[in-house]
C-alpha positions as CSV (number, residue, x, y, z in Angstrom):
1,X,117.8,10.6,-68.9
2,X,120.9,11.0,-71.1
3,X,122.9,8.9,-68.7
4,X,120.4,6.2,-68.9
5,X,120.4,6.1,-72.7
6,X,124.1,5.9,-72.7
7,X,124.2,3.1,-70.2
8,X,121.5,1.2,-72.1
9,X,123.3,1.6,-75.4
10,X,126.5,0.2,-74.3
11,X,124.9,-3.2,-74.9
12,X,125.4,-3.3,-78.6
13,X,123.4,-6.5,-79.4
14,X,120.2,-5.1,-77.8
15,X,120.4,-1.4,-78.9
16,X,117.4,-1.8,-81.5
17,X,115.1,-3.2,-78.7
18,X,116.1,-0.3,-76.5
19,X,115.6,2.3,-79.3
20,X,112.1,0.9,-79.9
21,X,111.3,0.9,-76.3
22,X,112.5,4.6,-76.0
23,X,110.4,5.6,-79.0
24,X,107.3,4.1,-77.5
25,X,107.8,5.7,-74.3
26,X,108.2,9.2,-76.1
27,X,105.3,8.9,-78.5
28,X,103.0,6.2,-76.6
29,X,102.0,6.0,-73.1
30,X,103.6,4.6,-69.8
31,X,101.5,1.5,-70.0
32,X,102.4,1.0,-73.6
33,X,106.0,1.4,-72.8
34,X,105.9,-1.2,-70.0
35,X,104.1,-3.6,-72.1
36,X,106.9,-3.0,-74.8
37,X,109.5,-3.7,-72.0
38,X,107.8,-6.9,-70.8
39,X,107.6,-8.2,-74.4
40,X,111.2,-7.2,-75.3
41,X,112.4,-9.1,-72.2
42,X,110.5,-12.2,-72.9
43,X,111.7,-12.2,-76.6
44,X,115.1,-11.7,-75.7
45,X,115.1,-14.6,-73.2
46,X,113.5,-17.0,-75.7
47,X,116.0,-16.1,-78.5
48,X,118.9,-16.4,-76.2
49,X,117.7,-19.8,-75.1
50,X,117.1,-21.1,-78.6
51,X,120.4,-19.9,-79.7
52,X,122.1,-21.7,-76.9
53,X,123.5,-18.7,-75.4
54,X,122.1,-19.2,-72.0
55,X,124.1,-21.6,-69.8
56,X,123.8,-22.2,-66.1
57,X,127.4,-21.2,-65.6
58,X,127.1,-18.3,-68.0
59,X,126.1,-15.2,-66.1
60,X,127.1,-12.6,-68.5
61,X,124.0,-13.1,-70.7
62,X,121.5,-12.9,-67.9
63,X,123.4,-9.8,-66.7
64,X,123.1,-8.3,-70.3
65,X,119.5,-8.9,-70.4
66,X,118.9,-7.6,-66.9
67,X,120.8,-4.4,-68.0
68,X,118.7,-3.8,-71.0
69,X,115.3,-4.3,-69.0
70,X,116.6,-2.2,-66.2
71,X,117.9,0.5,-68.7
72,X,114.4,0.3,-70.5
73,X,112.5,0.8,-67.3
74,X,114.7,4.0,-66.3
75,X,114.0,5.6,-69.9
76,X,110.3,4.9,-69.6
77,X,110.4,6.4,-66.1
78,X,112.3,9.4,-67.2
79,X,110.2,10.1,-70.3
80,X,107.0,9.8,-68.2
81,X,108.2,12.3,-65.7
82,X,109.3,14.7,-68.4
83,X,106.1,14.7,-70.1
84,X,104.2,15.1,-66.8
85,X,106.3,18.2,-66.1
86,X,105.9,19.5,-69.6
87,X,102.0,18.9,-69.4
88,X,101.9,20.5,-66.1
89,X,103.6,23.5,-67.2
90,X,101.7,24.0,-70.4
91,X,98.4,23.7,-68.4
92,X,99.4,26.2,-65.9
93,X,100.6,28.7,-68.5
94,X,97.2,28.2,-70.3
95,X,95.2,28.6,-66.9
96,X,97.1,31.7,-66.1
97,X,96.4,33.1,-69.6
98,X,92.7,32.2,-69.0
99,X,92.7,33.9,-65.6
100,X,94.6,36.9,-66.6
101,X,92.2,37.6,-69.8
102,X,88.8,36.6,-68.1
103,X,86.2,39.2,-68.3
104,X,86.2,39.6,-64.3
105,X,88.2,39.9,-61.2
106,X,89.9,36.4,-60.6
107,X,91.5,35.4,-57.5
108,X,92.7,32.6,-55.0
109,X,93.2,32.3,-51.5
110,X,94.8,29.9,-49.0
111,X,92.4,27.9,-46.5
112,X,92.6,31.3,-44.2
113,X,91.5,33.6,-46.8
114,X,95.1,35.2,-47.6
115,X,95.4,35.9,-51.4
116,X,97.6,33.7,-53.1
117,X,96.9,35.1,-56.5
118,X,94.7,37.9,-58.0
119,X,94.8,38.5,-61.7
120,X,95.8,41.9,-63.3
121,X,92.0,42.9,-63.5
122,X,91.8,43.0,-59.7
123,X,94.9,45.3,-59.5
124,X,93.6,47.5,-62.2
125,X,90.2,48.0,-60.5
126,X,91.1,48.4,-56.9
127,X,94.3,50.1,-57.4
128,X,95.9,48.5,-54.4
129,X,98.6,45.7,-54.0
130,X,97.7,42.1,-53.4
131,X,99.1,42.2,-49.8
132,X,96.5,45.1,-48.8
133,X,93.7,42.8,-49.3
134,X,94.8,39.9,-47.1
135,X,93.3,38.9,-43.9
136,X,94.5,41.0,-41.0
137,X,96.6,39.2,-38.7
138,X,95.1,38.1,-35.6
139,X,91.6,39.1,-36.3
140,X,88.4,38.2,-38.3
141,X,88.8,41.1,-40.7
142,X,90.1,41.7,-44.1
143,X,92.0,44.3,-46.0
144,X,89.5,44.3,-48.9
145,X,86.7,45.4,-46.5
146,X,87.4,49.0,-47.2
147,X,86.9,48.1,-50.7
148,X,83.2,47.0,-50.1
149,X,80.4,49.7,-49.9
150,X,79.7,50.4,-46.1
151,X,76.2,49.0,-46.6
152,X,77.4,45.7,-47.6
153,X,80.7,45.5,-45.8
154,X,79.7,43.7,-42.5
155,X,77.3,41.3,-44.2
156,X,79.9,40.3,-46.7
157,X,82.6,39.8,-44.1
158,X,80.1,37.5,-42.2
159,X,79.3,35.5,-45.1
160,X,83.1,34.9,-46.1
161,X,84.0,34.0,-42.7
162,X,81.2,31.4,-42.6
163,X,82.4,29.9,-45.8
164,X,86.0,29.7,-44.5
165,X,84.7,27.9,-41.4
166,X,82.2,25.4,-43.0
167,X,83.6,24.9,-46.4
168,X,80.4,26.3,-48.2
169,X,80.8,28.0,-51.5
170,X,80.7,31.7,-51.1
171,X,78.2,33.9,-53.2
172,X,77.4,37.4,-52.8
173,X,76.3,40.7,-54.5
174,X,78.3,43.6,-53.5
175,X,79.3,47.2,-54.5
176,X,83.0,47.3,-54.8
177,X,84.9,50.8,-54.8
178,X,86.7,51.4,-58.0
179,X,90.2,53.2,-58.2
180,X,88.5,56.3,-59.3
181,X,86.1,56.5,-56.4
182,X,82.9,55.0,-58.0
183,X,81.1,52.2,-56.7
184,X,80.0,49.4,-59.0
185,X,77.9,46.3,-58.5
186,X,79.8,42.7,-58.6
187,X,78.7,39.1,-58.4
188,X,81.3,37.3,-56.3
189,X,81.5,33.5,-56.4
190,X,84.1,31.4,-54.6
191,X,84.4,27.5,-54.5
192,X,86.7,25.5,-52.4
193,X,89.4,23.2,-53.6
194,X,90.0,20.1,-51.6
195,X,92.6,17.4,-51.3
196,X,91.9,13.6,-51.5
197,X,90.8,13.7,-47.7
198,X,88.3,16.3,-48.3
199,X,90.1,18.9,-46.5
200,X,90.1,22.5,-48.0
201,X,93.4,23.4,-49.4
202,X,92.4,26.6,-51.1
203,X,89.7,29.0,-52.4
204,X,89.1,30.1,-56.2
205,X,86.8,32.6,-57.0
206,X,85.7,35.4,-59.6
207,X,83.9,38.6,-59.3
208,X,81.9,39.8,-62.3
209,X,80.7,43.3,-62.8
210,X,76.8,43.4,-63.1
211,X,76.4,47.0,-62.5
212,X,74.7,47.6,-65.8
213,X,72.6,44.6,-65.2
214,X,71.6,46.0,-61.9
215,X,70.9,49.4,-63.1
216,X,68.5,47.8,-65.8
217,X,66.9,45.7,-63.1
218,X,66.2,48.8,-60.9
219,X,65.0,50.8,-64.2
220,X,62.7,47.9,-65.0
221,X,61.6,47.5,-61.2
222,X,60.8,51.3,-61.2
223,X,58.9,50.9,-64.3
224,X,57.1,48.0,-63.1
225,X,56.2,49.9,-59.9
226,X,55.0,52.9,-61.9
227,X,53.0,50.6,-64.1
228,X,51.4,48.9,-60.9
229,X,50.7,52.3,-59.3
230,X,49.2,53.5,-62.7
231,X,46.8,50.3,-62.9
232,X,46.0,50.5,-59.4
233,X,45.3,54.2,-59.4
234,X,43.3,54.6,-62.7
235,X,39.5,54.8,-62.3
236,X,38.5,51.6,-63.5
237,X,38.4,48.0,-62.2
238,X,41.5,46.4,-64.0
239,X,42.1,42.6,-64.0
240,X,43.6,40.1,-66.3
241,X,42.8,36.4,-67.5
242,X,44.6,33.2,-68.6
243,X,43.7,32.0,-72.0
244,X,40.9,29.8,-70.5
245,X,39.2,32.8,-68.8
246,X,40.6,32.1,-65.4
247,X,41.6,35.5,-63.6
248,X,45.1,35.9,-62.9
249,X,45.5,39.5,-61.7
250,X,43.4,42.0,-59.7
251,X,44.3,45.5,-59.4
252,X,43.8,47.2,-56.2
253,X,40.9,49.2,-57.2
254,X,39.0,46.1,-58.1
255,X,39.8,44.5,-54.7
256,X,38.7,47.4,-52.9
257,X,35.7,47.8,-55.0
258,X,34.4,44.1,-54.6
259,X,35.8,43.3,-51.3
260,X,37.2,40.1,-52.9
261,X,40.9,39.3,-53.4
262,X,42.4,37.0,-56.1
263,X,43.0,34.2,-53.9
264,X,39.4,34.3,-52.4
265,X,37.9,34.9,-55.7
266,X,38.8,31.6,-57.5
267,X,36.7,28.7,-56.6
268,X,37.8,25.1,-56.6
269,X,36.3,24.3,-59.8
270,X,37.4,25.6,-63.1
271,X,34.3,27.1,-64.6
272,X,34.6,30.1,-66.9
273,X,32.1,32.1,-65.0
274,X,34.5,32.2,-62.0
275,X,36.2,35.2,-63.7
276,X,33.0,37.2,-63.1
277,X,32.3,35.9,-59.7
278,X,29.5,33.5,-60.8
279,X,26.5,33.8,-58.4
280,X,28.4,36.1,-56.2
281,X,29.3,39.5,-57.8
282,X,27.2,39.6,-61.0
283,X,23.5,40.6,-60.7
284,X,21.3,37.6,-61.5
285,X,19.5,39.5,-64.3
286,X,22.7,39.6,-66.2
287,X,24.4,36.6,-65.1
288,X,23.3,34.0,-67.8
289,X,23.6,36.6,-70.7
290,X,27.4,37.4,-69.6
291,X,28.3,33.8,-69.0
292,X,27.2,33.2,-72.7
293,X,28.9,36.0,-74.2
294,X,32.4,35.5,-72.1
295,X,32.2,31.8,-73.1
296,X,31.8,32.7,-76.8
297,X,34.8,35.1,-76.4
298,X,37.2,32.6,-74.8
299,X,36.2,30.0,-77.5
300,X,36.7,32.3,-80.6
301,X,39.1,34.9,-79.3
302,X,36.6,37.8,-80.1
303,X,36.5,41.1,-78.2
304,X,34.1,41.2,-75.2
305,X,31.7,44.1,-74.4
306,X,28.9,44.0,-71.9
307,X,27.1,46.2,-69.6
308,X,26.0,44.7,-66.5
309,X,25.5,45.1,-62.7
310,X,28.4,44.2,-60.4
311,X,28.0,43.8,-56.6
312,X,30.0,46.5,-54.6
313,X,31.7,45.4,-51.2
314,X,28.7,47.0,-49.4
315,X,26.2,44.8,-51.2
316,X,25.2,47.4,-53.7
317,X,24.7,46.5,-57.4
318,X,26.2,49.1,-59.8
319,X,26.3,49.2,-63.4
320,X,29.6,48.7,-65.0
321,X,30.9,48.8,-68.7
322,X,32.9,45.4,-69.1
323,X,35.6,45.4,-72.1
324,X,38.1,42.5,-72.6
325,X,40.6,42.1,-75.2
326,X,42.8,39.2,-76.1
327,X,46.8,39.4,-76.3
328,X,48.0,37.1,-79.2
329,X,51.6,35.7,-79.7
330,X,53.4,35.6,-83.0
331,X,51.5,32.6,-84.0
332,X,48.1,33.9,-83.0
333,X,47.6,32.1,-79.8
334,X,45.9,33.9,-77.0
335,X,48.3,34.2,-74.3
336,X,46.4,36.6,-71.9
337,X,43.2,38.6,-71.5
338,X,43.2,42.1,-70.4
339,X,40.1,43.2,-68.8
340,X,38.6,46.4,-67.5
341,X,35.3,47.3,-65.8
342,X,34.3,51.1,-65.7
343,X,31.7,52.2,-63.2
344,X,28.8,53.9,-65.3
345,X,26.3,53.8,-62.4
346,X,25.7,57.3,-62.5
347,X,25.8,57.7,-66.1
348,X,23.3,54.8,-66.3
349,X,20.9,56.6,-63.9
350,X,21.4,59.8,-65.5
351,X,20.2,58.2,-68.9
352,X,17.3,56.6,-67.1
353,X,16.4,60.0,-65.5
354,X,17.0,61.8,-68.9
355,X,15.0,59.0,-70.7
356,X,12.2,59.5,-68.0
357,X,12.3,63.5,-68.5
358,X,12.1,62.9,-72.4
359,X,9.2,60.7,-72.0
360,X,7.4,63.4,-69.8
361,X,8.5,66.1,-72.2
362,X,7.0,64.1,-74.9
363,X,3.8,63.9,-73.2
364,X,3.9,67.5,-72.3
365,X,4.6,68.5,-75.8
366,X,1.7,66.5,-77.0
367,X,-0.4,68.1,-74.6
368,X,0.9,71.6,-75.6
369,X,0.5,70.7,-79.3
370,X,-3.1,69.6,-78.5
371,X,-3.6,72.9,-76.5
372,X,-1.8,74.9,-79.4
373,X,-4.0,73.3,-82.0
374,X,-7.2,73.7,-79.9
375,X,-6.3,77.4,-79.3
376,X,-5.5,77.9,-83.0
377,X,-8.7,76.5,-84.2
378,X,-10.7,78.3,-81.5
379,X,-8.9,81.5,-82.8
380,X,-9.3,80.9,-86.5
381,X,-13.0,79.8,-86.1
382,X,-13.9,82.4,-83.5
383,X,-14.4,85.1,-86.1
384,X,-16.4,83.0,-88.9
385,X,-18.6,81.8,-86.0
386,X,-19.1,85.4,-84.8
387,X,-20.2,86.3,-88.2
388,X,-22.3,83.4,-88.5
389,X,-24.1,84.4,-85.2
390,X,-24.5,88.0,-86.5
391,X,-26.0,86.9,-89.9
392,X,-28.3,84.4,-88.1
393,X,-29.8,87.2,-85.9
394,X,-30.3,89.2,-89.0
395,X,-31.9,86.5,-90.9
396,X,-34.2,85.9,-87.8
397,X,-35.1,89.7,-87.8
398,X,-36.0,89.4,-91.4
399,X,-38.1,86.3,-91.0
400,X,-39.8,88.0,-87.9
401,X,-40.9,91.0,-90.0
402,X,-44.6,91.6,-91.2
403,X,-44.5,90.4,-93.8
404,X,-41.5,88.4,-93.6
405,X,-38.7,89.7,-95.9
406,X,-37.6,86.3,-97.6
407,X,-35.4,87.9,-100.1
408,X,-33.0,89.5,-97.6
409,X,-33.3,86.4,-95.1
410,X,-32.3,84.3,-98.2
411,X,-29.3,86.5,-98.8
412,X,-28.2,86.4,-95.1
413,X,-28.7,82.5,-94.9
414,X,-26.2,82.4,-98.1
415,X,-23.7,84.3,-95.9
416,X,-24.0,82.0,-93.0
417,X,-23.7,79.0,-95.2
418,X,-20.5,80.6,-96.6
419,X,-19.0,81.4,-93.0
420,X,-19.8,78.0,-91.9
421,X,-17.8,76.3,-95.0
422,X,-15.1,78.8,-94.3
423,X,-14.8,77.8,-90.6
424,X,-14.8,74.0,-91.6
425,X,-11.9,74.7,-94.1
426,X,-10.0,76.5,-91.4
427,X,-10.4,73.7,-89.0
428,X,-9.2,71.1,-91.6
429,X,-6.3,73.2,-92.7
430,X,-5.2,74.2,-89.1
431,X,-5.5,70.3,-88.4
432,X,-3.1,69.6,-91.4
433,X,-0.7,72.1,-90.2
434,X,-0.1,70.6,-86.8
435,X,0.1,67.1,-88.4
436,X,2.4,68.3,-91.0
437,X,0.5,66.9,-93.8
438,X,1.6,67.7,-97.6
439,X,0.0,70.7,-98.7
440,X,-2.1,71.0,-101.7
441,X,-0.6,73.7,-103.6
442,X,-1.6,75.6,-106.9
443,X,-0.4,78.6,-108.8
444,X,-2.0,81.7,-107.1
445,X,-2.1,85.2,-107.7
446,X,-1.7,87.0,-104.4
447,X,-3.5,90.3,-105.7
448,X,-6.7,88.1,-106.2
449,X,-6.2,86.3,-102.7
450,X,-5.9,89.7,-101.1
451,X,-9.0,90.9,-102.8
452,X,-11.0,87.7,-101.8
453,X,-9.8,88.5,-98.1
454,X,-11.0,91.9,-98.2
455,X,-14.3,90.9,-99.6
456,X,-14.8,88.4,-96.9
457,X,-13.8,90.8,-94.1
458,X,-16.0,93.7,-95.6
459,X,-18.7,93.3,-93.0
460,X,-16.2,93.0,-90.1
461,X,-14.5,96.0,-91.0
462,X,-17.2,98.3,-91.8
463,X,-18.6,99.1,-88.3
464,X,-14.9,99.8,-87.0
465,X,-14.3,102.4,-89.6
466,X,-11.2,101.1,-91.0
467,X,-10.2,101.9,-94.5
468,X,-7.8,99.9,-96.7
469,X,-5.1,101.7,-98.9
470,X,-3.9,99.1,-101.6
471,X,-0.6,99.3,-103.5
472,X,-0.8,95.9,-105.7
473,X,1.8,95.5,-108.4
474,X,0.3,94.8,-111.7
475,X,3.1,92.4,-113.0
476,X,3.2,90.5,-109.6
477,X,4.4,87.0,-110.4
478,X,2.3,84.0,-109.5
479,X,3.1,81.9,-106.3
480,X,2.5,78.2,-105.7
481,X,0.4,78.0,-102.4
482,X,-2.3,76.5,-100.5
483,X,-5.2,79.2,-101.2
484,X,-6.9,78.6,-97.7
485,X,-3.7,78.9,-95.6
486,X,-2.7,82.0,-97.4
487,X,-6.0,83.4,-96.9
488,X,-5.8,82.6,-93.2
489,X,-2.4,84.3,-93.1
490,X,-3.8,87.4,-94.6
491,X,-6.7,87.5,-92.3
492,X,-4.7,87.1,-89.2
493,X,-2.2,90.0,-90.3
494,X,-5.1,92.3,-91.1
495,X,-7.1,91.6,-88.2
496,X,-4.2,92.1,-86.1
497,X,-3.5,95.5,-87.6
498,X,-7.4,96.4,-87.1
499,X,-7.2,95.3,-83.5
500,X,-4.1,97.4,-83.0
501,X,-6.0,100.7,-84.1
502,X,-8.8,100.3,-81.6
503,X,-7.4,103.3,-79.5
504,X,-6.4,105.1,-82.7
505,X,-8.6,108.1,-84.0
506,X,-11.1,107.0,-86.4
507,X,-10.1,109.3,-89.1
508,X,-6.5,107.7,-89.1
509,X,-7.6,104.1,-89.0
510,X,-6.0,102.8,-92.2
511,X,-4.6,99.5,-93.3
512,X,-2.0,99.7,-96.1
513,X,-1.4,96.6,-98.0
514,X,1.4,96.4,-100.6
515,X,2.4,93.6,-102.9
516,X,5.7,93.7,-105.1
517,X,8.3,91.4,-106.2
518,X,11.5,91.7,-104.0
519,X,13.8,91.3,-106.9
520,X,15.1,87.6,-105.8
521,X,12.3,85.6,-107.4
522,X,10.2,86.1,-104.4
523,X,6.9,87.9,-103.7
524,X,6.6,90.4,-100.9
525,X,3.5,91.3,-99.0
526,X,3.7,94.2,-96.7
527,X,0.7,95.2,-94.4
528,X,1.2,98.4,-92.3
529,X,-1.2,99.8,-89.6
530,X,-1.4,103.1,-87.7
531,X,-1.6,101.5,-84.2
532,X,1.0,101.8,-81.5
533,X,3.5,99.7,-82.8
534,X,5.6,96.6,-81.7
535,X,7.8,96.7,-78.7
536,X,9.0,93.0,-79.1
537,X,9.1,92.4,-82.9
538,X,10.3,88.8,-82.5
539,X,8.4,87.7,-79.1
540,X,4.9,88.4,-80.7
541,X,5.5,85.2,-82.9
542,X,5.7,83.1,-80.0
543,X,2.6,80.6,-79.1
544,X,0.2,82.3,-76.5
545,X,2.1,85.5,-76.4
546,X,-0.4,88.4,-76.7
547,X,-0.7,92.1,-75.9
548,X,-4.6,92.2,-75.9
549,X,-6.7,91.1,-72.7
550,X,-9.0,89.1,-75.1
551,X,-6.3,87.7,-77.4
552,X,-5.0,84.0,-77.5
553,X,-1.6,84.7,-78.9
554,X,-1.9,81.9,-81.4
555,X,-2.6,84.2,-84.8
556,X,1.1,85.4,-85.7
557,X,2.6,81.8,-84.5
558,X,0.2,79.9,-87.0
559,X,1.0,82.5,-89.6
560,X,4.7,82.1,-89.3
561,X,4.2,78.3,-89.4
562,X,2.1,78.7,-92.6
563,X,4.7,80.9,-94.4
564,X,7.6,78.6,-93.5
565,X,5.7,75.7,-94.7
566,X,5.6,77.5,-98.1
567,X,9.4,78.0,-97.9
568,X,8.9,81.6,-97.2
569,X,9.8,84.0,-94.2
570,X,7.3,86.1,-92.0
571,X,8.8,89.0,-89.8
572,X,7.6,92.2,-88.0
573,X,9.1,95.7,-87.4
574,X,8.3,99.1,-86.1
575,X,7.4,101.7,-88.5
576,X,9.4,105.1,-88.5
577,X,6.1,107.1,-88.5
578,X,4.4,104.8,-85.9
579,X,2.4,101.8,-86.1
580,X,3.7,98.2,-87.1
581,X,4.8,96.7,-90.4
582,X,4.5,92.9,-90.7
583,X,5.7,91.5,-94.0
584,X,6.0,88.0,-95.6
585,X,7.8,86.8,-98.8
586,X,7.1,83.5,-100.6
587,X,8.8,82.0,-103.6
588,X,7.3,83.0,-106.9
589,X,5.8,80.0,-109.2
590,X,8.3,78.6,-111.7
591,X,6.3,76.8,-114.3
592,X,9.5,75.5,-116.1
593,X,10.5,73.5,-112.9
594,X,7.2,71.3,-113.0
């Protein structure tokens, strides 16, 4: 290029033009320089012709113009070649820097697969020179094969040979041996470079480390397998549905249960009820209601809960508890429905059986209550009726006498009327007790009630040689109670004590009755007999339990119910000197609380 410039600048008259052309070649393009040369040549010829410098016999002017144009063309050509060489070197340097610093293993080979170039990352990773990686001469094997995990080596070599033969791009995921002996996963991609005739002139490839990605994929795959195993093995029928209610997944248990897979389950139409099997799997009695509720949930996004019968693969309908919950995205739109059906057939049948048992028990309890009330009435009315019969016979005798003793007959009839009214009151109060009616309470003196009871039982006690020993507190507080029911309790307790002493020596037959305040705002009544005592102090209060052949076992049970109805307590115990002690306490009357 310097020689051309010197040659060109020898023509002094045209030096400025040549300088302009040189500048255009350096700072412009090749075509701009050629255009400038053509323009300069045309201009010089025109100027020389107008100046009369060009004559047919004067060849020097033509020669100088030709020399100028030739020099300009040489300058343009030299500048173009220089620029191309400079640009190529710069591009190659930039490409080398890119390949050397790329995050991966970069390499290139000739058409036969021998390495032309490997970047420093390859050398650092494999720890072997480039020559050891080339194709083994005279074979279809390669030095890099020993760097590939044995599980992938043959397959990888076969893929590379196919690419070399067909010119198809090479892609593979393999485990490569690192210099420290560890294998890591890489994704290798290699593309051919072709000339203008389409022939492969080389291969350019890169291998990217994807070991962390593989580990993450394996962990994710394992997690998905565990999750799927969990979903398939949990004791429930699990499935999912799209936002419109169409099923998108069945777990294995649901498929085994119904005998219908997801592919066979979805009909050609797009109705919402298909998610529940329509007419096939849901019992006809619940189908309409289920369809209505599920349509509402799909439309509103509300949670779904419903119990219905689902047909099993053997054709048996079983009760299931169906629950469905929507999954929303960040904007609140439903992206999936998660559904579960739990087989509750045994529970449902057990509940039905329990309900039936409870109904039977209720009827039995009603029958028992009726029997208990009947026995109670019979028990309580038995004694007054016995006295009525006795007095009626006495009245009959007085009237049959000659002359009739009307005075005694009148007295006896008054006793019959009194005992009959007592029986009526006992019946009414016993009925009120079992019907749990509100008691009619009034302030009472227990000492007075005890005296009334003893007076009523005087005719019954006299023939049985039983005496009463009273220890009644003079300052006994009043109680608030139903008079007839308290009388009923005292009659039962005293009568039981008398019956307990039937086999006792007549001289020892005594009933001790004591009343006192127990110091806790309660009134205590204690009745003691001289009989054989009580073997089971608590069992005697059970209905129909009795130790006497003629007993009905209702007296103490009724008495305890009455006392507890007055917020009191009734109990029995064995006396230290023989016999039994039956006691009860009831709250004293508090006039200030009224």
